Structures are given as C-alpha cells and as structure tokens.
C-alpha positions as CSV (number, residue, x, y, z in Angstrom):
1,M,184.2,-65.6,-136.9
2,A,185.8,-62.6,-135.3
3,M,188.0,-62.2,-138.4
4,R,185.0,-62.1,-140.7
5,L,183.2,-59.6,-138.5
6,G,186.3,-57.3,-138.6
7,F,186.5,-57.5,-142.4
8,A,182.7,-56.7,-142.7
9,R,183.2,-53.8,-140.3
10,R,186.2,-52.4,-142.4
11,L,184.3,-53.0,-145.7
12,L,181.3,-51.0,-144.4
13,S,183.5,-48.2,-143.1
14,T,185.4,-47.6,-146.4
15,S,184.2,-44.5,-148.0
16,S,183.5,-45.9,-151.5
17,F,181.4,-48.7,-150.2
18,A,179.6,-46.7,-147.5
19,S,178.7,-43.9,-149.9
20,Q,176.7,-46.5,-152.1
21,L,174.5,-47.3,-149.1
22,S,172.0,-45.0,-147.5
23,A,172.7,-44.2,-143.8
24,P,170.0,-46.4,-142.4
25,A,171.0,-49.3,-144.6
26,A,174.6,-48.9,-143.6
27,T,173.7,-48.9,-139.9
28,A,171.4,-52.0,-140.3
29,A,174.2,-53.8,-142.2
30,A,176.8,-53.0,-139.5
31,T,174.5,-54.1,-136.8
32,A,173.8,-57.4,-138.6
33,A,177.5,-57.9,-139.2
34,A,178.4,-57.3,-135.5
35,G,176.1,-60.1,-134.3
36,S,174.5,-60.4,-130.9
37,D,176.9,-63.1,-129.5
38,K,179.6,-60.5,-128.7
39,P,179.5,-59.3,-125.0
40,A,179.1,-55.6,-124.4
41,P,182.5,-53.9,-123.8
42,I,183.5,-53.1,-120.3
43,P,184.3,-49.3,-120.2
44,S,187.8,-48.5,-119.4
45,D,190.1,-45.4,-119.5
46,T,192.3,-47.2,-122.0
47,L,191.5,-47.7,-125.7
48,F,192.8,-50.2,-128.1
49,V,193.3,-48.7,-131.5
50,S,193.7,-50.9,-134.6
51,G,194.2,-50.4,-138.2
52,L,197.0,-48.0,-137.9
53,N,199.3,-47.1,-140.8
54,K,202.8,-48.5,-140.4
55,R,204.2,-44.9,-140.5
56,T,201.9,-43.7,-137.7
57,T,203.9,-42.4,-134.8
58,T,203.1,-42.2,-131.1
59,E,203.1,-38.4,-131.3
60,K,200.5,-38.5,-134.1
61,L,198.3,-40.9,-132.2
62,H,198.5,-38.7,-129.1
63,E,197.8,-35.6,-131.0
64,S,194.7,-37.1,-132.8
65,F,193.1,-38.5,-129.7
66,S,193.8,-35.4,-127.5
67,Q,191.0,-33.5,-129.3
68,F,188.5,-35.5,-127.4
69,G,189.9,-35.4,-123.8
70,Q,192.9,-35.4,-121.7
71,V,195.3,-38.1,-123.0
72,V,197.6,-39.4,-120.1
73,H,199.6,-41.7,-122.4
74,A,199.6,-43.0,-126.0
75,K,201.7,-45.8,-127.5
76,V,202.0,-47.2,-131.0
77,V,203.3,-50.8,-130.8
78,T,206.2,-51.0,-133.1
79,D,208.3,-53.8,-134.6
80,R,211.7,-54.3,-132.9
81,N,213.6,-54.7,-136.2
82,S,212.1,-52.2,-138.5
83,G,210.8,-49.6,-136.0
84,Y,207.5,-49.3,-137.9
85,S,204.0,-49.6,-136.4
86,K,202.6,-53.1,-136.0
87,G,199.2,-51.6,-136.9
88,F,197.8,-51.1,-133.3
89,G,198.3,-49.1,-130.2
90,F,196.8,-47.9,-126.9
91,V,195.6,-44.5,-125.8
92,K,195.0,-43.9,-122.0
93,Y,192.7,-41.1,-121.0
94,A,192.3,-39.3,-117.7
95,T,188.7,-40.4,-117.3
96,I,186.3,-43.1,-118.7
97,E,184.1,-40.3,-120.0
98,D,187.0,-38.8,-122.1
99,A,187.7,-42.4,-123.4
100,G,184.1,-42.7,-124.6
101,K,184.4,-39.4,-126.3
102,G,187.6,-40.6,-127.9
103,I,185.8,-43.8,-129.3
104,E,182.9,-41.7,-130.6
105,G,185.4,-39.2,-132.3
106,M,187.9,-41.5,-133.8
107,D,186.3,-45.0,-134.3
108,A,186.1,-45.7,-138.1
109,K,187.8,-42.4,-139.0
110,F,190.9,-41.8,-141.2
111,L,194.4,-41.3,-139.6
112,D,197.4,-41.0,-141.9
113,G,195.2,-42.2,-144.8
114,W,193.9,-45.4,-143.1
115,V,190.7,-46.1,-141.4
116,I,191.3,-46.9,-137.8
117,F,189.1,-48.5,-135.1
118,A,189.0,-47.6,-131.5
119,E,187.4,-49.7,-128.7
120,Y,187.8,-50.1,-125.0
121,A,190.9,-52.2,-124.2
122,R,190.3,-55.5,-122.6
123,P,192.4,-56.2,-119.4
124,R,195.3,-58.6,-119.6
125,P,194.7,-62.0,-117.8
126,P,196.9,-62.4,-114.7
127,P,200.3,-64.2,-115.3
128,G,199.9,-67.9,-115.2
129,Q,196.2,-67.9,-116.0
130,A,195.1,-69.6,-119.2
131,P,193.7,-67.2,-121.8
132,T,190.0,-67.2,-122.3
133,Q,188.4,-68.7,-125.4
134,D,187.8,-65.2,-126.8
135,T,191.5,-64.5,-126.6
136,F,192.3,-67.8,-128.4
137,T,189.9,-67.1,-131.2
138,R,191.2,-63.6,-131.8
139,R,194.8,-64.6,-131.9
140,S,194.4,-67.7,-134.0
141,G,192.0,-66.0,-136.5
142,Y,189.3,-68.6,-136.4
C-alpha cells in the first residue's frame, strides 16, 4: 500500500502530469492518494530526503537545504562499493521550525534533475526491539 501511495505521489509531482491538471484537481488527487490511514508525522529537527539522483553529493544536499534554515548536518547515504548515492539522505536543522521550512521549500522539488521528497525523519527503534508493522511494510514493499 505504501509503495502505491509513493508512486501516486511521484506521478502527481512530475511536471508533465501535474501541468495537465488544474491546481485544485491536483491537490484533491494528492489528498485522495495519501489516504487517511497514515498517522500525522511527528515534527523533528531531522528530515528524511528520498528520490535523490545517484550523483547527488552531501555538499549539494547541504547547499540546497541551507536556503531554508541553519543546517547542522547533511548526509547522502552512499553505496559502499560504487560510492554513488543510494537515493536517500538526511538533513539535520538547528530547530524544528527550520526543518518545517525545509520541507515546505524542498518537498516535491527538483534537485540534480530528479524530483525529491522531504519529510520528518522517524526515530529508530531501540536496539533489540522488534520493528513496528509500519517499518515492516515499508521495507518489504507490501
């Protein structure tokens, strides 16, 4: 289910598809695709950024998000063998307010030619604790 929602969100955010819809219709379609079964995100000073180009660097990520507040740390997660981006990363802001501005400014925007998505990062479960059902469904793709 989460995979389908992500696909619908990406489809609606692409410029060619979104330009065919009027703004109110696009908003209504995005709201319907998101569904109401997803809990509201818990605000955090750290953002999870997905949809990154494999050539996006940590420096480029830091530079792009620093327009919206004081970035304490940015990290693009890379593949050990190739050194290229795995397609996601994290941005830590000084305050939660700056993180909110970062989401507003960069969510569904282009970075290095790709549409990226920014959302509040979910905290990791403590070591030894079983992952939640939501974590399982996101990792398995069901």
